[in-house]
N, C-alpha and C positions, 0 to 999 in steps of 0.2 A: 453597543456594547463599547468600552474602552480598557475594557482589560487587555493582559497582553499577548502576543499572535507569535506562537513559536513553532519554528521549522525544524524539525528532525529529520537529517537525512543520511541513512547509511550507505555507503561505497565502497567497494569492491571492483579493483579492476575498471574505475568509471572515467578513464581520461577522455575517452570519447563523447562524454553527455556532461558531464556534469559544469563546466562552461557557461554553458547553453542554458543553463538549468540555474544556476545563479546570475545568470544575465537576466533571465526572466523574471526572479524574483526583485535583482534591483530595478525594473521597471513595473512596479505595485505603486497603486496609486495608496496607498494606507502604510504607514512605518511598521517595520517587521520588528519588532522586540529582539528576538536572538535568533539566529542560524546555527543549528548544532549538529556540524559534522561527523559523521564518528566513522574510522577507514577501518575494516573489516578485514585484514589482512592481504591491503593490496601489494601486489609483486615489486614493483617501480612506484614509488611515492613523490615523486616528483610534481608531478600534474596538482597537487595538495598544496604546492608554493604560493597560490594566487590565493589559496584563502585568508593567507596571515594578512592581505591588505584591507578587507573590511575590519570595520568595528565589529559589528555586530556577529562577527562569525566565530564561532568558537571549533576549534580544531582536536577532536581525540581521535588517537591512533593504539590500534589494538590489535590483537593477532585474529584470526578466522575465530570466532569465536560464533557466528553466524547471524541470522538477520535479527531474528527475534530477541536476543542479548543484547545484541549491539543498539538496537532501538529504545530497549530497556537502561540501557545505558547512558545513550543522551534525555530519555525522558529525567533521570538523576539530575542531570545537571539543569532543568527550569525548577524556577526558584517561586515563578507566582503558585497561587493556591486559585486564583480566575483564573479566565480567559479562554484561549483555545491552542491546542497543539496540531499540528498539519504534518503526519507522519509520507513523507514524496522518499516518491524512486528519485536518486538523480536522472533517471530518464524520461522525468514525466516534466511538462514544463507547462507552467500555468500564463496563462495570458493578461497581460495587464488588465486592472480593475477587475481580477479573477476573486481578491483577498474581500474588497470591498464588496462585494456580491455575499461571501459567506458572513461575514459580520453582520450583512442584513438579513439573511436566511436565520440565523443562528439567534440574533437579540432577541432574548424572552422563550428560547423554545427552553422547555428545562428537563424533558422527558429523551432527547436526541441524545443516542450515543456515540453514535457515527454519524458523519455528513459528506458524501460522495458526489459526484457530479458525471456528466459523460465523457467518457474519454475515448476519445479517438486517434489512429493511429498515425505514425510522423516516424519519417525517414530521415535521420542525422547526416547520414550521406548525400543525400539530395538536399536538404534542408528543406523538405515541406512537408506538408500534410499530406496522407495517403488516399484520404477520402472517403476510408474504412473505420468502422466502431473498433474498438479496441477492449470495452468493457462498459456494460451500463447497469451494473452492479451482475454479484453472483448468486446465481440461483441453482436448484438440483433437481434432475430427473426424477421420476418417479419411481426408477430400483435405484437413483442412491447417489449417481456421476453428478458432480460439481462443475458448472461451466458457466463462463464470461456471455451476459446475454449480450446476444449483436455481436460478435464479435467476427469479423472477416466481412460483415453487412456493410454496403452503401449507406451511409447516412442519407435516410429520404425523411428524418422527420419520425419514426413511428414508435421512437422510445423518446418522446418529448412531454411526457405527463410524470409527476410529480408520486414518486410512489416508497411505501417503505419496502424493504429488501430484506431476503434470508442473509444475504452476508455479504462482505465489499471487498475489492479486489484492494488488496494491499498495498498499490501504487501510489492509492490518495486516497488517506483516512483522517478525516478530520473531526476532532474529538473536544471536548471540554476538559478542561484540564481536572476541574471540579471532579469530573466522573472518574478518572483517570485515577486521581488517587485513591479511591476504594479499594486499587490494587496491590496497593503497595510499589512494590520495587519491580513488578515483576507484571506488567504490564500486559507485555506476549508471553507464554507460556515457553520457558528455556528448553523446554525437552523437544520442539521445534525446531530442527537448526534451518532450515528450510523447506520452504512450502508448507499450506495450509493453516500457516499460522496465523494468518489472518483470517480463514473463516471461524478458526479455533476461537481467537477474541470476539469475531461477532456475533456466535453462539452463546457465548458468555454474558455476554450485554443484553443479549434479546433474552437470555434468561434472567438476568437481574429486572428485568423490568421496563428497558431501555429501548428506542425507536431507531433503526439505522434504514437514515432515509437518502432518497436517492433525488437529485433537484437537475433536473437538467438545463436548467440556465447558467446552471457551472459548468463550465466547457475547458478543458483540459486536453493536452496531447501526449501520448506515452510512446515511445520509441522499443516496446517491447519484442522481446527478439524470438516470440514463438513461433513454433512451424510447424504446419500439418500434418508433416511426415515425424511419425514421433519415432521412426528410425534414427532418424539425423540428431536426437537428441538422447545427449551420454545415457548408458546404461544405468549407470551409479543417479544420477538422478532422479531416472524413472523410479528405480527402485526406493530412493529416499520419498519421495512423492507417495507411492503407495503404501509404506512404511507408515507415513505421516497420517494418511488416510483410517488407519487400522488406530494408532493413537487417537487420533481425534474422535474416534465413538468408544471406547476405552473412556474416553472422561466426559463423552456426553453421548449414552448409552442411546443405543439404536436399531432397533432393525437392520439397518443402511449396513450394519457393520458386515452381513454377507456379502454385500459388494465389495465393501473393503477389501476383505478377504480373497476373493475371487478375483479380482484385481489385481492384488499383490502376487499368488500364485503367477497369474498369466503372465506377469511381467518376472519374475523370478525364475519362472523354469521354461516358458516360451519365447522371452524375451520381446513380448507384445509393446 
């Protein structure tokens, strides 16, 4: 595959991690056509000034329009009709050679809608990997709860087999440009301000006949700020996530909406 590689990064107060993310991109062994950074309402944008030094970085500043809308804005700046788009969180770091492996995996594969790999945890404060898994794809419990497979487990090779996924973590989503073009300017549903937008896109692509592929040879690092104690997560964010789960099943009807409604009520009235 020789067409363009476009990286889209949505930032919001990402000064702690963005420089390291860009350093890892600069160390890739294949040429990156463009890096599109969409800042969605950072309080202090001084840290973005370093982005102006690189010729292949496009910087867009906007208000806090939400993760999905900001990614859509970034995709609107991609001019190619072929190639790949990598939706990348600013706290996700790609080792050298990562994108070269992506091109090999994607070459000639017409049915891939999203490609992703093994995300391992990373502590940006200590500048080292945690040795634990962050995500090997998003799966669903029998009763409806979505979860990142392997999260918090030590990486002992348990998830080293290539397979298709029910959904892909939005921290690293690699998509063919020509597949995304079929959705026009709204690749991500703008109704999802934050949370579950990655699952919604995954369900839509699967519905339209595309494969969501997990390739364990694609290892990256994610500094996700997840907490095991939900009480430490702000209430408004927990409520937004539970509302979006109901919205997800309104758009993709399923009996799992019963779980989503139950979860919302528990968060809303019991603050669980």
